MARMAR-433330 format. One line per field, with one value per residue (C-alpha): residue number from 1; residue in three letters; x, y, z. Coordinates in Angstrom, 2 decimals, always signed. Layout:
pos: c(NUM_...)
code: c(ala_...)
c1: c(X_...)
c2: c(Y_...)
c3: c(Z_...)
This chain:
pos: c(1_2_3_4_5_6_7_8_9_10_11_12_13_14_15_16_17_18_19_20_21_22_23_24_25_26_27_28_29_30_31_32_33_34_35_36_37_38_39_40_41_42_43_44_45_46_47_48_49_50_51_52_53_54_55_56_57_58_59_60_61_62_63_64_65_66_67_68_69_70_71_72_73_74_75_76_77_78_79_80_81_82_83_84_85_86_87_88_89_90_91_92_93_94_95_96_97_98_99_100_101_102_103_104_105_106_107_108_109_110_111_112_113_114_115_116_117_118_119_120_121_122_123_124_125_126_127_128_129_130_131_132_133_134_135_136_137_138_139_140_141_142_143_144_145_146_147_148_149_150_151_152_153_154_155_156_157_158_159_160_161_162_163_164_165_166_167_168_169_170_171_172_173_174_175_176_177_178_179_180_181_182_183_184_185_186_187_188_189_190_191_192_193_194_195_196_197_198_199_200_201_202_203_204_205_206_207_208_209_210_211_212_213_214_215_216_217_218_219_220_221_222_223_224_225_226_227_228_229_230_231_232_233_234_235_236_237_238_239_240_241_242_243_244_245_246_247_248_249_250_251_252_253_254_255_256_257_258_259_260_261_262_263_264_265_266_267_268_269_270_271_272_273_274_275_276_277_278_279_280_281_282_283_284_285_286_287_288_289_290_291_292_293_294_295_296_297_298_299_300_301_302_303_304_305_306_307_308_309_310_311_312_313_314_315_316_317_318_319_320_321_322_323_324_325_326_327_328_329_330_331_332_333_334_335_336_337_338_339_340_341_342_343_344_345_346_347_348_349_350_351_352_353_354_355_356_357_358_359_360_361_362_363_364_365_366_367_368_369_370_371_372_373_374_375_376_377_378_379_380_381_382_383_384_385_386_387_388_389_390_391_392_393_394_395_396_397_398_399_400_401_402_403_404_405_406_407_408_409_410_411_412_413_414_415_416_417_418_419_420_421_422_423_424_425_426_427_428_429_430_431_432_433_434_435_436_437_438_439_440_441_442)
code: c(met_ser_phe_val_ser_val_leu_ala_leu_ala_ala_leu_leu_asp_val_pro_glu_gln_gly_pro_ala_ala_ala_arg_ser_ser_phe_ala_leu_ala_leu_pro_pro_asp_ala_pro_ser_val_gly_thr_pro_gly_ile_ser_glu_asp_glu_arg_gln_ala_arg_glu_asp_glu_arg_arg_glu_arg_asp_asp_glu_arg_lys_ala_ser_glu_asp_glu_arg_lys_asp_arg_glu_asn_gly_leu_tyr_asp_glu_gly_thr_ser_ala_leu_asp_glu_gly_ala_trp_asp_arg_ala_val_gln_ala_phe_arg_gln_val_ser_glu_leu_lys_gly_arg_arg_ala_asp_ala_ala_leu_tyr_trp_thr_ala_tyr_ala_lys_ser_lys_gln_gly_lys_thr_ala_asp_ala_leu_ser_gly_leu_glu_glu_leu_arg_arg_ala_tyr_pro_gln_ser_arg_trp_leu_lys_glu_ala_gly_ala_leu_glu_leu_glu_ile_arg_gln_arg_ser_gly_gln_ala_pro_arg_pro_glu_thr_val_ala_asp_glu_asp_leu_lys_leu_met_ala_leu_asn_gly_leu_ile_asn_ser_asp_pro_glu_gln_ala_ile_pro_leu_leu_glu_lys_phe_leu_gln_gly_thr_ser_ser_arg_lys_leu_gln_glu_arg_ala_leu_phe_val_leu_cys_gln_ser_ser_ser_pro_lys_ala_arg_glu_ile_val_ala_arg_val_ala_arg_gly_glu_ser_gln_pro_asp_leu_gln_arg_arg_ala_ile_gln_ser_leu_gly_val_phe_gly_ser_ala_glu_ser_arg_lys_val_leu_ala_asp_ile_tyr_ala_ser_ser_ala_asp_ala_ser_val_lys_lys_ala_val_leu_gln_ala_phe_met_val_ser_gly_glu_lys_glu_arg_leu_leu_asp_ala_ala_arg_asn_glu_lys_asp_pro_asp_val_arg_arg_gln_ala_val_gln_leu_leu_gly_ala_met_gly_ala_arg_asn_glu_leu_trp_ala_met_tyr_gln_ala_gly_ser_asp_pro_glu_ser_arg_lys_thr_ala_leu_gln_ala_leu_ala_val_ala_gly_asp_ile_asp_arg_ile_val_glu_ile_ala_lys_ser_asp_lys_asp_phe_glu_met_arg_leu_ala_ala_met_arg_met_leu_gly_pro_phe_gly_gly_pro_ser_lys_ala_ala_ala_ile_val_glu_ile_tyr_arg_ala_asp_gly_asp_pro_arg_met_arg_glu_ala_ala_gln_ser_ala_leu_phe_val_ser_asn_asn_ala_ala_ala_leu_ile_glu_ile_ala_arg_ser_glu_gln_asp_pro_his_leu_lys_glu_lys_ala_val_ala_his_leu_ala_asn_met_his_ser_lys_glu_ala_thr_ala_phe_leu_leu_glu_ile_leu_asn_lys)
c1: c(-35.11_-34.30_-30.75_-31.75_-32.98_-29.68_-27.78_-29.92_-29.51_-25.73_-25.51_-27.55_-25.79_-22.78_-21.70_-18.40_-15.86_-15.85_-12.82_-11.44_-14.09_-16.90_-15.25_-15.03_-18.67_-19.68_-17.64_-19.34_-22.75_-21.79_-21.05_-23.80_-25.54_-24.04_-20.42_-17.91_-16.29_-12.60_-10.66_-7.36_-6.79_-7.13_-8.82_-12.52_-14.63_-15.31_-11.61_-10.77_-13.42_-12.13_-8.59_-9.88_-11.85_-8.76_-6.61_-9.22_-9.45_-5.66_-5.74_-8.54_-6.60_-3.49_-5.51_-7.23_-3.86_-2.38_-5.41_-5.11_-1.42_-2.16_-4.94_-2.60_+0.12_-2.27_-3.74_-0.32_+0.83_-2.26_-1.66_+1.94_+0.98_-1.66_+0.98_+3.27_+0.48_+0.03_+3.76_+3.56_+7.02_+7.27_+3.95_+4.99_+8.29_+6.48_+3.89_+6.35_+8.80_+6.05_+5.27_+8.93_+9.08_+6.18_+8.45_+5.49_+5.11_+5.38_+8.42_+10.81_+8.48_+8.17_+11.97_+12.08_+9.34_+10.93_+14.15_+12.15_+10.41_+13.70_+15.24_+12.35_+13.14_+16.70_+18.11_+20.47_+22.60_+19.54_+17.94_+21.08_+21.42_+17.81_+18.43_+21.48_+19.34_+16.83_+19.58_+21.00_+17.70_+15.92_+18.51_+15.79_+13.35_+11.67_+12.26_+16.03_+16.02_+13.85_+16.25_+19.18_+17.34_+16.51_+20.11_+21.27_+18.79_+19.85_+23.54_+22.89_+21.07_+23.92_+26.57_+27.83_+26.46_+28.68_+29.83_+27.29_+29.95_+31.04_+27.56_+27.20_+23.42_+22.24_+18.96_+20.74_+23.36_+20.59_+19.11_+22.48_+22.54_+19.04_+20.25_+23.34_+21.43_+19.29_+22.23_+24.92_+23.57_+26.78_+28.57_+25.73_+25.01_+28.49_+28.17_+24.79_+26.22_+29.08_+26.62_+24.83_+28.01_+29.80_+29.35_+26.64_+23.64_+20.68_+18.56_+21.01_+21.27_+17.48_+17.26_+20.03_+18.08_+14.94_+16.75_+18.14_+14.66_+13.37_+16.19_+15.62_+19.28_+19.92_+22.86_+20.59_+18.01_+20.76_+21.95_+18.40_+17.72_+20.96_+19.93_+16.40_+17.84_+19.89_+23.22_+24.38_+23.22_+20.83_+19.45_+18.01_+16.59_+12.96_+13.19_+14.46_+11.62_+9.11_+10.65_+10.44_+6.73_+6.20_+8.36_+8.98_+8.28_+7.19_+10.87_+11.06_+7.95_+9.58_+12.56_+10.09_+8.54_+12.01_+12.85_+9.60_+10.16_+13.77_+13.48_+12.89_+12.62_+8.98_+9.62_+11.13_+8.19_+5.75_+7.62_+7.31_+3.57_+3.22_+5.05_+2.71_-0.28_+1.16_+1.93_-1.51_-0.25_-3.50_-2.84_+0.48_-1.20_-3.92_-1.31_+0.37_-2.97_-3.81_-0.44_+1.91_+3.00_+3.73_+0.33_+1.46_+2.62_-0.52_-2.66_-0.82_-1.61_-5.32_-5.39_-3.71_-6.34_-8.86_-6.99_-7.14_-10.92_-10.84_-14.36_-15.28_-11.95_-12.17_-15.77_-14.68_-11.82_-14.20_-16.59_-13.74_-12.00_-11.35_-10.50_-11.93_-8.72_-8.56_-12.29_-11.92_-8.99_-11.07_-13.98_-11.79_-10.47_-14.05_-14.80_-11.70_-12.75_-16.12_-18.25_-20.69_-23.65_-21.77_-20.76_-24.48_-25.20_-22.59_-23.95_-27.47_-27.05_-23.58_-23.77_-20.81_-22.02_-18.52_-18.35_-21.79_-20.62_-17.36_-19.32_-21.72_-18.78_-17.49_-20.80_-20.14_-16.97_-17.63_-21.41_-22.45_-26.00_-27.35_-26.99_-28.87_-32.08_-30.19_-28.52_-31.88_-33.36_-30.56_-31.02_-34.69_-34.06_-31.07_-31.81_-28.21_-27.23_-23.70_-25.08_-27.50_-24.75_-22.58_-25.50_-25.95_-22.22_-22.38_-25.21_-23.28_-20.08_-22.07_-23.69_-27.26_-29.19_-32.63_-32.08_-30.71_-33.74_-36.01_-34.24_-34.24_-38.01_-38.91_-36.21_-37.58_-34.24_-33.14_-29.42_-29.76_-32.00_-29.37_-26.70_-28.74_-29.31_-25.59_-24.70_-27.23_-25.81_-22.45_-23.73_-24.46_-27.07_-30.37_-32.36_-30.47_-30.84_-34.59_-34.96_-32.94_-35.18_-38.20_-36.93_-36.35_-39.79_-41.65)
c2: c(+47.41_+51.11_+52.32_+53.27_+49.70_+48.35_+50.55_+49.31_+45.65_+46.01_+47.45_+44.66_+41.75_+40.61_+37.08_+36.17_+33.98_+30.36_+29.48_+26.09_+25.73_+26.21_+23.73_+21.12_+21.75_+21.21_+17.99_+16.70_+17.39_+15.45_+12.23_+9.60_+9.33_+5.90_+6.83_+5.76_+8.54_+9.16_+8.65_+7.31_+3.70_+1.07_+3.37_+3.17_+6.31_+5.95_+5.63_+8.58_+10.67_+9.63_+10.70_+14.01_+14.60_+13.78_+16.19_+18.92_+18.35_+18.70_+21.91_+23.29_+22.48_+24.20_+27.23_+27.39_+27.16_+29.88_+32.13_+31.65_+32.59_+35.68_+36.73_+36.38_+38.32_+41.13_+41.28_+41.54_+44.13_+46.26_+45.94_+47.09_+50.12_+51.12_+50.92_+53.16_+55.73_+55.69_+55.86_+52.48_+51.40_+48.21_+46.92_+47.83_+45.93_+42.85_+42.84_+43.47_+40.88_+38.26_+39.37_+39.04_+35.54_+34.42_+35.20_+36.20_+38.99_+41.68_+40.30_+42.89_+45.76_+44.36_+44.34_+47.99_+49.05_+47.05_+49.01_+52.24_+51.54_+50.62_+53.86_+55.71_+53.85_+55.15_+51.65_+52.80_+49.63_+47.34_+49.53_+49.52_+45.76_+45.28_+47.31_+45.20_+42.06_+43.50_+44.05_+40.58_+38.64_+40.63_+42.08_+42.95_+44.53_+47.79_+48.90_+49.13_+52.82_+53.65_+51.59_+53.63_+56.86_+55.63_+54.59_+58.03_+59.70_+57.48_+58.19_+61.94_+61.97_+60.21_+62.48_+59.84_+61.41_+60.77_+63.61_+63.96_+63.74_+60.33_+58.73_+56.55_+56.51_+59.80_+59.98_+59.31_+61.89_+64.50_+63.27_+63.78_+67.28_+67.94_+67.06_+69.19_+72.23_+72.15_+71.80_+73.74_+75.63_+77.57_+74.28_+72.66_+75.45_+75.42_+71.64_+72.04_+74.67_+72.33_+69.59_+72.05_+73.13_+69.79_+66.57_+65.14_+63.47_+65.57_+63.93_+64.92_+68.47_+68.86_+67.56_+69.93_+72.80_+71.62_+71.68_+75.16_+76.46_+75.45_+77.20_+80.62_+81.47_+84.58_+82.76_+79.84_+82.22_+83.97_+80.66_+79.67_+83.12_+82.90_+79.54_+80.82_+83.77_+81.35_+82.67_+79.15_+75.62_+76.62_+73.07_+73.69_+77.15_+76.06_+73.81_+76.75_+78.95_+76.28_+75.95_+79.72_+79.49_+76.60_+77.74_+81.39_+84.38_+87.81_+88.44_+85.29_+86.28_+89.63_+87.70_+85.81_+89.07_+90.43_+87.25_+87.52_+91.18_+90.70_+87.41_+87.10_+83.29_+82.17_+78.90_+80.78_+83.17_+80.24_+78.66_+81.92_+82.07_+78.53_+79.64_+82.64_+80.30_+77.98_+80.91_+82.50_+85.57_+86.21_+89.89_+89.18_+86.52_+88.99_+91.54_+88.97_+87.90_+91.52_+92.96_+90.16_+90.69_+87.02_+85.45_+81.98_+83.23_+85.36_+82.27_+80.38_+83.16_+83.00_+79.22_+79.44_+81.96_+79.23_+76.81_+79.46_+79.81_+83.49_+83.41_+87.10_+88.20_+85.65_+86.63_+90.26_+89.18_+87.13_+90.06_+92.47_+90.11_+91.74_+88.63_+85.09_+83.46_+85.45_+84.90_+81.14_+81.02_+82.85_+80.49_+77.43_+78.97_+79.65_+75.96_+74.97_+77.43_+75.66_+78.63_+76.37_+78.77_+81.32_+78.59_+77.81_+81.51_+81.75_+78.62_+80.10_+83.71_+84.76_+86.68_+84.72_+81.29_+79.79_+80.83_+79.30_+76.10_+75.99_+76.56_+73.70_+71.35_+72.18_+71.34_+67.64_+67.19_+70.07_+70.43_+67.14_+65.76_+68.99_+70.82_+68.26_+70.32_+73.41_+71.40_+70.03_+73.53_+74.89_+71.87_+72.75_+76.48_+76.34_+74.83_+74.73_+71.05_+71.61_+72.96_+70.07_+67.52_+69.24_+69.09_+65.36_+64.81_+66.77_+64.54_+61.45_+62.57_+63.34_+59.86_+61.18_+58.45_+59.76_+63.14_+61.49_+59.17_+62.20_+63.78_+60.57_+60.13_+63.59_+64.38_+64.59_+65.02_+61.46_+62.30_+63.76_+60.87_+58.39_+60.33_+60.11_+56.36_+55.83_+57.59_+55.44_+52.29_+53.08_+53.93_+50.38_+51.57_+49.82_+52.81_+52.85_+49.07_+49.24_+52.01_+50.09_+47.03_+49.27_+50.39_+46.80_+45.63_+48.25)
c3: c(+34.95_+35.44_+36.12_+39.69_+40.24_+38.90_+41.37_+44.24_+43.22_+42.86_+46.36_+47.90_+46.17_+48.17_+47.12_+48.85_+47.14_+48.27_+50.32_+51.43_+54.15_+51.65_+49.27_+52.03_+52.89_+49.26_+49.14_+52.28_+50.82_+47.72_+49.68_+49.88_+53.27_+54.02_+53.09_+55.82_+57.87_+57.35_+60.60_+61.97_+60.77_+63.50_+66.05_+66.72_+66.71_+70.47_+71.27_+69.04_+70.78_+74.22_+73.29_+71.98_+75.20_+77.29_+75.28_+75.57_+79.33_+79.69_+77.63_+79.79_+82.97_+81.61_+80.59_+83.97_+85.72_+83.50_+84.02_+87.77_+87.66_+85.55_+87.91_+90.88_+89.07_+88.11_+91.60_+93.24_+90.66_+91.31_+95.04_+94.54_+92.43_+94.99_+97.70_+95.61_+95.26_+99.04_+99.76_+101.57_+100.48_+102.59_+101.23_+97.70_+98.03_+99.34_+96.53_+93.69_+95.03_+94.75_+91.20_+90.17_+91.71_+89.49_+86.49_+84.34_+81.82_+84.53_+86.31_+84.84_+85.73_+89.25_+89.66_+88.58_+91.00_+93.82_+93.29_+93.10_+96.41_+98.06_+96.84_+98.47_+101.71_+101.49_+100.83_+98.11_+97.89_+97.71_+95.04_+92.86_+93.35_+92.20_+89.06_+88.27_+88.70_+86.21_+83.62_+84.15_+84.11_+81.38_+78.96_+76.40_+78.85_+77.88_+81.49_+81.07_+80.10_+83.12_+85.21_+83.92_+84.73_+88.24_+88.84_+87.70_+90.05_+92.98_+92.37_+92.00_+95.33_+97.02_+95.47_+93.02_+89.82_+86.77_+84.55_+81.70_+79.00_+80.34_+80.07_+76.96_+76.47_+74.95_+76.85_+80.13_+79.18_+78.97_+82.25_+83.85_+82.40_+83.75_+87.20_+86.77_+85.51_+88.66_+91.01_+89.13_+86.09_+85.55_+84.90_+82.89_+80.39_+78.78_+78.39_+76.69_+74.39_+73.61_+72.62_+70.33_+68.55_+68.43_+66.48_+68.73_+67.12_+66.01_+68.73_+71.46_+70.11_+70.09_+73.65_+74.75_+73.19_+74.99_+78.35_+77.66_+76.80_+80.23_+82.06_+83.59_+83.17_+80.99_+79.41_+78.41_+76.91_+74.97_+73.47_+72.41_+70.90_+68.93_+67.47_+66.76_+64.80_+62.69_+63.95_+64.88_+64.10_+61.24_+61.18_+64.64_+63.92_+63.49_+66.54_+68.60_+67.32_+68.28_+71.74_+72.32_+71.59_+74.00_+76.90_+76.16_+78.34_+77.11_+76.40_+74.26_+72.32_+71.63_+70.18_+67.96_+66.75_+65.89_+63.97_+62.00_+61.15_+60.03_+58.10_+54.37_+54.58_+54.26_+56.10_+59.06_+59.11_+59.09_+62.00_+63.95_+63.18_+64.55_+67.71_+68.01_+67.84_+70.51_+72.82_+72.32_+70.44_+68.54_+67.93_+66.21_+64.06_+63.13_+62.14_+59.87_+58.39_+57.50_+56.49_+55.36_+51.74_+50.98_+50.16_+51.24_+54.66_+55.00_+54.28_+57.02_+59.50_+58.64_+59.00_+62.41_+63.52_+62.71_+64.96_+67.71_+67.31_+66.31_+64.84_+64.92_+63.49_+60.69_+59.88_+59.57_+57.30_+55.15_+54.73_+53.96_+51.53_+48.19_+46.18_+45.97_+47.24_+50.48_+51.10_+50.55_+52.98_+55.60_+54.89_+55.49_+58.73_+59.89_+59.42_+61.40_+64.12_+64.32_+63.21_+61.34_+61.59_+59.51_+57.04_+56.63_+56.21_+53.43_+51.72_+51.79_+50.86_+49.71_+46.42_+45.01_+43.87_+44.12_+47.78_+48.40_+46.74_+48.76_+51.98_+51.15_+50.55_+54.05_+55.71_+55.10_+57.18_+59.59_+59.85_+61.41_+61.79_+63.32_+59.99_+57.86_+57.87_+56.68_+53.89_+52.69_+52.84_+50.64_+48.33_+47.83_+47.37_+45.01_+41.62_+40.41_+39.79_+41.15_+44.42_+44.70_+44.05_+46.69_+49.15_+48.50_+49.05_+52.31_+53.56_+52.49_+54.28_+57.44_+57.15_+57.01_+55.19_+56.21_+54.53_+51.38_+51.24_+51.56_+48.59_+46.53_+46.99_+45.77_+43.21_+39.65_+37.88_+36.84_+37.15_+40.66_+41.71_+40.52_+42.45_+45.65_+45.23_+44.48_+47.76_+49.65_+48.04_+49.67_+53.16_+54.42_+56.90_+57.73_+56.47_+53.17_+52.70_+53.34_+50.78_+48.18_+48.71_+48.33_+44.91_+43.82_+44.92_+42.88)
């Protein structure tokens, strides 16, 4: 038997280990036909069967009853959520109250939404009472944080909002600050700055920074810019840079450009490049990709241009590349940008074989089924074994059994034929299995 046949046979053989069930089955087959059945002593087979049927009937009744209760709960819950969407608060309260009375898996959620609907009706005392009932009845509920937020909102609306620094839960503390920054930003911003500079947890400091980034106050922007420059709270510098990219105005992007120009820290520069990508600053990324002295930072800029889909700019950079490393970086970015036609073009005709080979290797994960014909064409035209192996791998990664079978049928090189069959043996497709059987039956 040839080595190719051995590969095909190994792929097709799949003998599972025998477990307990198989062992029991073998034992049963070994018993003589007239061997007595093993049952409960003193109980006839008919009586045992009757008991089993009675138990099964009780289980079915319980399941039917439970299914009916779940259906009723789900129906009422859906009715309540629809009423919320329509602003029909009375109908929502009625539906959710019935859900909570069923005491099923959605009872805690129903108590929350009942309180929410009552708050919308202006029934502040009833809403707060409902939230207290939720805490008392379901102390482990995942709705407790939402309940705390709703209570905070209700109290803020009624002029009872607690001071943020007196709230114990950190998330609720920030919610209180959010409310305060909308109603009295001059009072809230110093508190947020205090959280940033004090001994608060990292989570609370990041949330305080997040709130400041969304504020239009000049004082808030000044605080964020100071953190982004590394002048205070250096641990939060990269987070501040990221936030300027997400929420920043033209003024904030100018701050980012200043930070990039003045920093000698590669990690800070990379964070700024990420912020440029998020904020759509393609021109500044292009400038970094062309002029940055640090090759690692420059590579990051090129990769981010790929994420932005800057195909034409990357193609120009690839063609102008003066060294293999910069061309390979541009090639990878072209693949990320989805410019597969140019990847095919490079794999076909680039004068540098290593670039052609790298491009072929990218056609597997990025090319997809539509590029199978181009891969086979390159396979036929390029006689280099490394290129042919890369083409086979690309077809395997893109799960194209038909193209691999076509290659395996016509390939005269024994090594490459074996490679193709080995790929097919690992694809577990109907086409591949049929071809493997064909080899074995010859």
